[in-house]
C-alpha positions in Angstrom: -56.6 -37.6 -246.4 -58.8 -38.2 -243.2 -61.7 -40.1 -243.3 -64.0 -43.1 -245.0 -62.0 -41.9 -248.1 -58.5 -43.4 -247.2 -59.3 -46.5 -249.2 -61.1 -45.2 -252.4 -58.7 -45.0 -254.8 -56.4 -48.1 -253.2 -57.9 -50.8 -255.9 -57.1 -51.1 -259.6 -58.5 -52.6 -262.2 -58.5 -56.4 -262.9 -56.7 -56.7 -259.2 -58.0 -58.4 -256.1 -57.5 -55.4 -253.3 -57.1 -57.3 -249.9 -59.3 -54.7 -248.6 -62.0 -54.0 -250.9 -61.8 -57.4 -251.9 -62.9 -58.7 -248.6 -65.5 -55.5 -247.6 -68.1 -57.5 -246.6 -66.4 -59.6 -243.7 -67.6 -58.1 -240.8 -63.6 -57.8 -239.3 -62.3 -56.3 -242.3 -65.6 -53.9 -242.2 -65.2 -53.3 -238.2 -61.5 -53.1 -238.0 -59.9 -51.5 -241.4 -62.9 -49.5 -243.4 -63.8 -48.4 -240.0 -61.5 -48.0 -237.6 -58.1 -47.4 -239.6 -60.1 -45.6 -242.2 -60.2 -42.8 -239.7 -56.5 -41.7 -239.1 -55.4 -39.1 -241.0 -52.3 -38.8 -243.1 -50.8 -36.8 -240.9 -51.1 -39.2 -238.1 -49.8 -42.4 -240.7 -47.1 -40.5 -241.3 -45.8 -39.5 -237.8 -46.4 -43.1 -236.6 -44.8 -44.3 -239.9 -41.5 -42.7 -239.1 -41.8 -43.8 -235.5 -41.7 -47.4 -236.6 -38.8 -46.9 -239.1 -36.8 -45.1 -236.4 -37.8 -47.9 -233.6 -36.4 -50.8 -236.6 -33.3 -49.1 -237.0 -32.6 -48.7 -233.1 -33.6 -52.4 -233.0 -31.2 -53.6 -235.9 -33.8 -54.7 -237.6 -31.7 -55.0 -241.0 -30.9 -56.5 -243.6 -27.7 -56.8 -246.4 -27.7 -55.9 -249.7 -24.1 -56.5 -251.4 -22.6 -55.0 -254.4 -19.8 -56.6 -255.6 -17.5 -56.4 -252.7 -19.9 -53.7 -251.0 -21.8 -53.8 -248.5 -25.0 -52.1 -247.4 -27.8 -52.5 -244.4 -30.3 -51.5 -245.1 -33.9 -51.2 -242.7 -36.8 -53.7 -244.3 -39.5 -50.7 -245.7 -42.6 -51.2 -243.1 -46.2 -50.3 -244.5 -47.6 -49.5 -241.1 -51.4 -50.3 -242.8 -52.1 -54.3 -242.2 -52.7 -56.5 -244.6 -55.7 -58.7 -243.4 -56.7 -62.1 -244.5 -60.0 -63.4 -243.2 -60.9 -66.6 -240.9 -62.4 -68.5 -243.9 -59.9 -67.9 -246.5 -56.6 -68.9 -243.5 -58.0 -72.4 -243.4 -58.0 -72.4 -246.1 -54.8 -71.8 -247.1 -53.1 -73.7 -243.6 -54.9 -77.0 -245.0 -53.1 -76.3 -248.6 -49.8 -75.8 -246.8 -50.2 -78.7 -244.9 -50.9 -81.2 -247.6 -48.1 -79.7 -249.5 -45.8 -80.1 -246.9 -46.6 -83.3 -246.5 -46.4 -84.0 -250.5 -43.0 -82.0 -249.7 -41.6 -84.9 -246.7 -43.1 -88.0 -248.1 -41.3 -87.8 -251.9 -38.1 -86.0 -250.5 -38.2 -90.1 -248.2 -39.3 -91.4 -251.7 -36.1 -90.0 -253.9 -33.5 -90.4 -251.6 -35.1 -94.4 -250.7 -37.2 -96.4 -253.2 -37.6 -94.2 -255.7 -40.7 -95.1 -256.7 -42.2 -91.6 -257.9 -39.1 -91.6 -260.8 -39.2 -95.7 -261.7 -42.8 -94.5 -262.2 -42.4 -92.0 -264.5 -44.6 -89.3 -262.2 -41.2 -86.8 -262.1 -38.7 -87.2 -265.1 -35.5 -89.1 -263.1 -32.7 -87.4 -265.0 -34.4 -84.0 -263.1 -33.3 -85.6 -259.4 -30.2 -87.1 -259.6 -28.7 -84.7 -261.6 -29.6 -81.9 -259.5 -27.1 -79.8 -257.9 -29.4 -80.2 -255.0 -29.5 -84.1 -255.0 -26.9 -85.6 -252.4 -26.0 -88.6 -253.3 -24.5 -89.2 -249.4 -28.5 -89.1 -248.2 -29.0 -92.2 -250.0 -30.4 -94.4 -247.9 -30.5 -92.2 -244.8 -33.3 -91.4 -242.9 -33.3 -88.2 -240.6 -35.0 -88.7 -237.0 -38.6 -88.7 -236.9 -38.6 -89.4 -240.6 -39.0 -85.4 -241.3 -36.7 -83.6 -244.0 -37.7 -80.1 -244.3 -38.6 -78.7 -241.0 -39.2 -75.0 -241.3 -40.3 -74.0 -244.8 -41.8 -71.2 -245.8 -44.2 -71.1 -249.4 -44.3 -68.1 -251.6 -48.4 -67.9 -252.5 -50.1 -64.8 -254.7 -53.5 -64.2 -255.2 -54.9 -63.9 -258.7 -57.5 -61.3 -259.9 -59.8 -62.9 -258.9 -59.0 -63.7 -255.2 -58.4 -67.5 -255.6 -54.7 -68.5 -253.6 -52.0 -69.7 -256.1 -48.6 -71.4 -254.7 -45.3 -69.3 -256.0 -42.8 -71.9 -255.2 -41.5 -74.0 -251.9 -38.9 -72.8 -249.9 -37.0 -75.9 -248.6 -33.9 -75.1 -247.5 -33.4 -72.1 -244.6 -36.6 -69.8 -246.2 -35.5 -66.5 -244.3 -38.4 -63.9 -242.7 -40.3 -65.7 -240.0 -38.6 -62.7 -238.0 -40.1 -59.6 -239.6 -43.9 -61.9 -238.8 -43.3 -61.4 -235.4 -41.2 -57.9 -235.6 -43.7 -56.4 -237.6 -46.6 -57.8 -235.5 -44.5 -55.9 -232.4 -44.5 -53.1 -233.9 -48.2 -52.0 -234.9 -48.9 -52.9 -230.9 -46.4 -50.8 -230.2 -47.0 -47.9 -232.8 -50.6 -48.8 -233.0 -52.2 -48.8 -229.8 -55.9 -48.0 -230.8 -56.0 -49.9 -233.7 -54.4 -53.2 -232.0 -57.2 -52.5 -229.2 -59.3 -55.4 -229.1 -58.9 -56.5 -232.6 -59.1 -60.3 -232.7 -56.3 -60.7 -234.7 -54.7 -64.1 -234.3 -51.0 -64.2 -232.5 -47.6 -65.0 -233.7 -45.4 -64.8 -230.7 -45.5 -68.0 -229.9 -43.2 -68.9 -233.2 -40.3 -69.9 -231.1 -41.9 -72.1 -228.9 -43.7 -73.8 -231.6 -40.4 -74.1 -233.4 -38.2 -75.4 -230.6 -41.1 -77.4 -230.0 -41.4 -79.2 -233.7 -37.6 -79.6 -233.1 -37.3 -81.5 -229.8 -40.2 -83.4 -231.5 -37.2 -84.4 -234.1 -34.6 -85.3 -231.7 -32.9 -88.5 -231.8 -35.4 -91.4 -230.3 -32.8 -92.0 -227.8 -32.7 -88.2 -226.4 -35.1 -87.4 -223.4 -34.6 -83.7 -223.4 -32.5 -82.9 -226.6 -30.2 -79.9 -226.6 -30.8 -77.9 -229.7 -28.6 -74.8 -231.5 -29.3 -72.6 -234.0 -25.9 -72.6 -236.2 -25.2 -68.9 -238.2 -22.4 -68.3 -240.6 -21.8 -65.2 -238.7 -22.2 -61.6 -238.2 -21.2 -61.3 -242.0 -24.5 -63.0 -242.9 -27.2 -61.0 -245.1 -29.8 -63.1 -242.1 -27.7 -62.7 -239.4 -30.2 -60.8 -237.0 -32.9 -63.1 -238.0 -30.7 -65.6 -236.7 -29.6 -63.8 -233.5 -33.7 -63.0 -233.2 -34.6 -66.9 -233.2 -32.0 -68.1 -231.0 -33.0 -65.7 -228.3 -37.0 -66.6 -229.2 -36.5 -69.9 -229.1 -34.5 -69.7 -226.4 -31.4 -71.7 -227.3 -27.5 -71.0 -227.8 -26.3 -69.1 -231.3 -23.6 -70.7 -232.5 -21.1 -71.0 -235.3 -19.1 -73.6 -236.4 -15.7 -73.3 -234.6 -18.0 -74.2 -231.6 -19.3 -77.1 -232.5 -17.1 -80.6 -232.8 -18.1 -84.6 -233.2 -16.4 -86.7 -231.0 -15.4 -90.2 -232.5 -18.7 -91.7 -231.2 -20.3 -89.6 -233.6 -21.6 -87.6 -231.5 -21.5 -83.4 -231.5 -20.6 -81.5 -229.2 -20.4 -77.7 -228.1 -17.4 -76.4 -226.3 -18.7 -74.2 -223.1 -16.5 -72.5 -220.7 -18.2 -75.5 -218.4 -16.5 -77.8 -221.2 -17.9 -79.7 -223.9 -21.8 -79.6 -223.8 -23.9 -82.7 -226.3 -26.0 -81.1 -228.7 -28.6 -83.5 -230.5 -30.4 -81.1 -232.7 -29.3 -78.2 -235.3 -31.5 -75.5 -236.8 -28.5 -74.5 -239.4 -28.7 -71.2 -241.2 -26.3 -73.0 -243.8 -26.2 -73.9 -247.3 -25.0 -77.6 -248.2 -21.9 -77.1 -249.8 -20.7 -75.8 -246.2 -21.9 -77.6 -243.4 -19.7 -80.3 -243.1 -15.7 -80.0 -244.4 -15.2 -83.9 -243.9 -18.1 -84.6 -247.5 -18.3 -81.5 -248.9 -16.6 -78.4 -249.4 -12.9 -78.8 -247.3 -12.6 -74.9 -247.4 -15.3 -74.5 -245.5 -14.9 -72.7 -242.5 -18.0 -72.6 -241.4 -19.3 -75.3 -241.0 -18.4 -79.0 -238.6 -16.7 -81.9 -239.6 -18.5 -84.9 -238.7 -21.6 -83.4 -238.8 -22.7 -85.8 -241.8 -21.5 -88.8 -239.7 -23.8 -87.8 -236.4 -26.9 -87.8 -238.7 -25.8 -90.9 -240.0 -25.2 -92.4 -237.1 -28.7 -91.2 -235.5 -27.3 -88.7 -233.0 -28.3 -85.7 -234.7 -31.0 -84.3 -236.1 -30.2 -81.2 -238.6 -32.8 -78.8 -239.9 -33.6 -78.5 -242.4 -31.6 -82.3 -243.4 -29.7 -82.1 -246.1 -30.2 -82.7 -249.6 -33.6 -80.8 -248.9 -32.8 -78.0 -251.7 -33.9 -81.1 -254.9 -37.6 -80.3 -253.3 -37.4 -76.4 -254.2 -36.1 -76.2 -257.5 -38.4 -74.5 -260.1 -38.3 -77.6 -262.2 -39.7 -79.8 -259.3 -41.7 -77.1 -258.3 -44.1 -77.4 -261.4 -44.9 -81.8 -260.5 -45.9 -80.6 -257.1 -49.8 -81.5 -258.1 -48.8 -85.0 -259.3 -46.5 -85.6 -256.4 -49.4 -84.7 -254.2 -51.8 -86.9 -256.0 -49.0 -89.7 -255.8 -48.3 -90.0 -252.9 -51.3 -88.5 -250.4 -54.5 -89.2 -253.2 -55.4 -86.0 -252.9 -55.9 -83.1 -255.1 -54.7 -79.9 -254.2 -56.0 -77.5 -251.7 -54.2 -74.7 -253.6 -52.7 -75.0 -257.1 -49.5 -74.3 -258.9 -49.4 -70.9 -260.9 -49.5 -72.6 -264.8 -45.9 -73.4 -265.5 -44.1 -74.4 -268.2 -40.9 -76.3 -268.0 -37.8 -75.2 -270.3 -36.6 -78.6 -270.2 -39.7 -80.0 -272.3 -39.1 -79.4 -276.0 -42.7 -78.3 -276.9 -42.8 -75.4 -273.7 -39.7 -74.2 -274.4 -41.1 -74.1 -277.9 -43.4 -72.0 -276.6 -41.7 -69.8 -273.9 -39.5 -68.7 -276.4 -42.5 -67.4 -279.0 -44.3 -65.3 -276.6 -41.3 -63.8 -274.5 -43.3 -61.0 -274.5 -46.0 -62.5 -271.7 -44.3 -64.7 -269.7 -42.6 -63.9 -266.7 -38.8 -66.2 -266.9 -37.0 -67.8 -263.9 -34.0 -69.1 -263.6 -34.6 -72.4 -261.7 -32.1 -72.4 -259.3 -32.2 -68.7 -258.0 -33.8 -67.1 -255.5 -34.5 -63.1 -254.5 -35.4 -62.2 -257.3 -32.6 -62.5 -259.0 -32.6 -63.3 -262.9 -36.7 -62.9 -263.2 -37.3 -61.2 -266.6 -40.9 -60.1 -266.8 -41.8 -60.4 -270.2 -44.6 -57.4 -270.7 -42.7 -55.2 -268.7 -39.5 -56.0 -270.2 -37.0 -53.8 -272.6 -36.7 -56.2 -276.2 -33.1 -56.4 -275.4 -33.6 -57.8 -272.3 -36.2 -60.1 -274.0 -33.9 -61.0 -276.5 -31.0 -61.9 -273.9 -33.5 -64.0 -272.1 -34.1 -66.0 -275.5 -30.4 -66.7 -275.9 -30.6 -67.9 -272.2 -33.2 -70.3 -272.2 -32.0 -71.5 -275.9 -28.2 -72.2 -274.6 -29.6 -74.1 -271.2 -33.7 -74.3 -271.1 -33.1 -77.1 -268.1 -32.3 -73.4 -266.2 -35.3 -72.4 -267.0 -39.1 -71.9 -266.5 -41.7 -69.7 -267.3 -44.9 -69.2 -265.7 -47.9 -66.4 -267.3 -47.7 -62.7 -265.9 -50.4 -63.0 -262.4 -52.0 -60.0 -261.9 -51.0 -59.8 -258.2 -53.3 -58.4 -255.5 -53.2 -55.4 -254.1 -53.1 -54.2 -250.7 -53.0 -50.6 -249.7 -49.6 -48.9 -248.9 -48.5 -45.6 -247.6 -46.8 -43.9 -249.8 -45.2 -40.4 -250.4 -48.0 -39.7 -252.6 -50.8 -41.1 -250.2 -52.5 -44.3 -249.7 -51.8 -46.3 -252.7 -52.4 -50.2 -253.9 -49.0 -51.8 -254.1 -48.8 -55.5 -255.0 -48.7 -58.2 -252.7 -47.6 -61.7 -251.6 -47.7 -63.8 -248.6 -45.1 -66.3 -247.6 -46.7 -68.6 -244.8 -43.9 -70.8 -242.2 -45.1 -73.9 -241.1 -42.7 -76.1 -238.6 -43.3 -79.8 -238.5 -42.3 -82.1 -235.8 -44.5 -85.1 -235.4 -47.7 -82.6 -236.9 -47.4 -79.2 -238.8 -48.0 -76.0 -237.3 -48.6 -72.9 -239.6 -47.8 -69.5 -238.2 -50.9 -67.6 -238.4 -50.3 -64.6 -241.1 -46.7 -64.9 -242.6 -45.0 -62.6 -244.2 -46.6 -60.0 -246.9 -43.7 -58.5 -248.8 -44.7 -55.5 -251.0 -43.6 -54.1 -253.9 -43.3 -50.7 -253.1 -42.4 -49.7 -256.4 -45.5 -48.0 -258.7 -46.2 -50.9 -261.1 -43.8 -53.2 -259.7 -44.3 -57.0 -259.4 -41.1 -57.8 -257.9 -41.4 -58.2 -254.1 -38.1 -59.0 -252.8 -36.5 -57.5 -250.6 -33.5 -57.6 -252.1 -35.6 -55.3 -255.7 -36.6 -52.8 -252.8 -39.9 -54.4 -251.9 -40.9 -53.8 -248.2 -43.5 -56.1 -246.2 -46.7 -55.4 -243.6 -47.9 -56.9 -240.9 -50.4 -59.7 -242.1 -53.6 -60.3 -239.9 -55.9 -63.4 -239.6 -58.9 -62.4 -238.6 -60.4 -64.5 -235.5 
């Protein structure tokens, strides 16, 4: 369908629409309700097919695991961008910076004085018995004092159009490569739409990331050497590892390419002999990082990395042990964590969260399974989530039994009416639910990439946006 009617049927009742909800913004009017609305369905379909073919040819894929089988798939890409106004972005950016500042203060505290635990703001057992809390990090301060250098904060909008934080990703957040490649696809496939579009750029992320990592190098190093450590070609995010190493202009290495000498210094094996390494952006889990300290059978890591970091001769991004901060039960305490360390109210609020380790909240969850979204605290990728209002009776009974068996492993949240964005489907342009993952990198200060990864639930009625569950992505336009 051509003309102004392109977005006529793109809103759902009691749901915020990312385009119609910001209709009064002049840039939304100019770029979406006028310029994009002139595109015909035929043109959109043709350009969408072109972008998907280009993504496949470029190897922009992710890997799904089915038992012993692996399948590489192109992440579904929607050619209708998601706009964020300058005013909305300003508040969101301040909220992300505030949150990461508090997270780094929290991580330093729990690995040193533990004041927040002593004061009872966060339950001590929630932290000290957490599987992601590493005793090996107690008393260790990473170079620059930064624990979570790269963070992806998942956000949603409610029915009123207010942003809410859904969860923090402080370990090895993925997806930023799609943010940049999505923009490049739009620039190549929609040059007419992008012309004179006052959209903030994202292509300098690699340079910003390298700059912030260099700021966290050991203090005595003047010109730090940085590498990206990957588990290898069979990892589901390997495309992103290659992409980021290229964008930063640093070597992509595997564990076998590095070694630690008797002076606790790290070196990279090259054809010209060993070269020093001062910063490692690692994309492997804590358990596989250093076989001297963690899993002895790990062939992915490098023996001695923890020694080098403790000796102050190496920065690891993100630091080992940061996973405790993105535990979904710890997330529930983030407003209190912000108040404790910063003496500020959260700029962006949490979603109301019931922590099942609290008996009275667990009882409420069990009595309201048909109204709540239940999540295991340690899972990611959308796995293990039960959406009560959409689940079958058998599914609700099964999750109820699981919660009763191990309440500390679960949280629950009310089902939020996620915002929607116009999305090109087989039936035409229709509303689909979206979230947002802004990416932030921290060195001496924090830089937030303007926009982030907009994930879209491609299935009608679904609120699960994860790529592993059939979700896709959009280009995110922060309007100047």
